[in-house]
C-alpha positions, 0 to 999 in steps of 0.5 A: 550566465545563468545556472541551473540548481542540480538536484539531489538524488535522494536514491543514492542517499545511504539507507538510513539517511532515506528512512529517517526522511521518509519515516519523518514524512509518513508521520506527517502526512499520516497525522495531518492532511496534505495540505496541513502537513508542514515540510519544515516539520518534516526536516525537522524531525528528519534532522535536516534543514528544510533547504535540504530537504527540497535539494532531494524534492523539488516540492511538497507534491514530489516529497509526497509521491516519493513517499507513497512510492517508498512505503510501497517498496518496504512492503514489497520488500517485507512481504515478497519472500521465498515462501511467498512465491512458493505459494500457487493458491490464489486466496492463500496468497492474499492471505499470506501477503495481508498478514505480511502487510499488516506487520509492515504497517506496524512497523511504521508509525502513522503509515496506516494512517498515511495509506488511508488519507493517500488511497482518498486523497482529495486536495487538487496537487494529488488527486488524480495522481493517486487516482491513477497510480492506485490503478497502475500498481494493481496491474503491475502487482497482479502481472508481477506477483501472481506469476506463480498462482495456478488459475486453473483452480478458477472457474472458467468464467470467473476471471481472477483479476476480477476477483482481485478486484473485488477484495479491493472493493470490499477492503475500500468498503470496511474502511469508508464505513469505519471513517464514515462513522468515525471509528478507530481502524484496528487491522486485527479485526479488518484481516478477519473480515479479509479471511471472511471474504477470502473464504466466500470468494473462493467458494464462488470462485473456484471449481468444486474440486479445488474446494476442501470437503465440508466438515460432516 
């Protein structure tokens, strides 16, 4: 009689065990390309056998995608709090989120490198999946996390969702340029640029009565 191997339920593990596995995965995929990251090294770093790793994840791709989701869950956990939902200004919310995400990345070694590699994923196993994942995440983020934003501040002809896309594209351009120049990514410098982009887009997108008066 043919038997079927039961797949382990990663989400049922204690948080400490899950975090150890995810931190090991983030570090491996952050330091190496998808192809070159070693699942054996991930298992060893997490303090488990490779067999046990694949008990919870069917293959390398499943592990990678769960790691992307897990890191996003951690970011939401640290970013979204009572103060977050008390902000009703679109750009203030974007800046608050950016600062909190920066703090999150600093808590996880190699998280920034992992996130950049995921954003520019080019391996056949994950390229199309990650492209779709990014689009779905932005759509879900806008619907879920902007529910308290006062969109009446925007000029009638401006779509706030398109402004969000503009900020994402500006960030993408910044990262792409740094990578093309083989320059290190300084997140404090990125946030300084991000604040400038928000100021510029606010002055264009908001109705005049919702802009702060110019200093005399």
